[in-house]
N, C-alpha and C positions, 0 to 999 in steps of 0.2 A: 791187505789193509787198504790199498788204493781203491779196490772195488767197493769196499764198505764206505769209504770216504765219498766216492762218486754217488753212491746210492743215497747217502745222507744229504749231500748237497742237492741232488736232483729232487729229493723229497722236500727240502726247504724251498727250493724254487717252485716246486709243484704246489706247495701250500700257498705261496704268493699268487701263482697263476690261477689257482682254484678260487682264491679270494676275489681276484679281479673278475674272473669268469662269473662266479656266483653273484657278486654284487651287481655287475652290469646286466646279467641275465634277468635277475629278479626285478631290477629297476626298470629295464625295458618292458618286461612282461607286465609289470604293475601299471605302466602308463598305456597299455593297450597294444604293444607290439606283439604280433603272433609269436608263439614260443619257438617255432623252428627258425624264424628270422632272428629272434633274440639269441638263439643258440649260436648261429653263424657269427653274429657280431661279437658276442661275449667271448666265444672261443677264439676268434681272431685277435682280440686284445690280449688274451692270455698267451696266445701263440707268439706274438711279438715279444712279450716279456720273456717268455721261455727261451727264445733264440738268443737274445742278448745275454741273459744271465747264465744259461747252461753252456753256451759256447765259451764264454770267457772264464766263468768261475767254476762250474761243475767239471767240465772237461779240459779246461786250461788251454784252449786253442789260442796260440799267439799269432799265427800267420794271418795275413789279410783274408777277409771273407772272399770266397770264390763263388762264381755263378753256379758251379756244380753243387757246392755245399748248400747254397740257398735253395736251389732247385730240389735237392734231396729233402731238405727240411720242409719245404712246402708240400711235396708229394706225401711225405710221412704224415704231416699234420692234416692235410686234406683227407687222407685215408682215415685217420683217427676221428676227424670231424664227421665223416660219413658214417662211421660205425656208431659214434655217440648220438648223432641225429636219428639214425635208424633205431637205435635202442629207445630213445625218447618216444619215437612214433609207436614202436611195438609195445612199449610199456604204458601207453597213454591211458589205460584203465586203472593204473596205480596212482597213488598220490604223486603229484609232480615233483616234490622234493625227493622222494624215494627214487623215482625214475632218473632224476638229474644226478643223484649220487652214483647210481649204477653206471650211467653213461660216462660220468667223469672218471670213475675207477677203471673202466675199460679203456678209455682214452689214455690214461696214465700208463697202463701196462704196455700199450702199443708204442707210445712216444718214448718211454725210457729205453725199451729194447731197440727200437729203430735209431734213436739218437746215439746210443752207445756202440751199436754194432754196424751201423750203416752211415749215418750222416757225419759224425765226428770221428769215425774209425781211422781214417787216413792220417788225420792230424794227431790223433792219440798215439799212433804207432811211431811217428816221427819224434815225439817227445819222450818216449820210453828209453 
């Protein structure tokens, strides 16, 4: 049941992250920002939101934020960003909205797995 709860919460935070990401991405792109730069900026905004909400609400981490935790989160999300930006580039012949959805879903799979099993793992074990 706890795993299902985490997945639902991660999904809810993900919806908010995706809304922030999509809104900012398409706003920046519509005013002339190149799509790869727009991706980096919009993804960063979603990433910050993700850290705050997933750490405290989804995974229930109560301890102070550590440098190791932040470092792992950044590495995980930079990896997901590289994958999503690469997919946007590789799918550039497709409609941009379709490419963005595929890139976003790929990033979601990477960040949930990494958050659950790597970034917040130590804190989760302490609270069980």
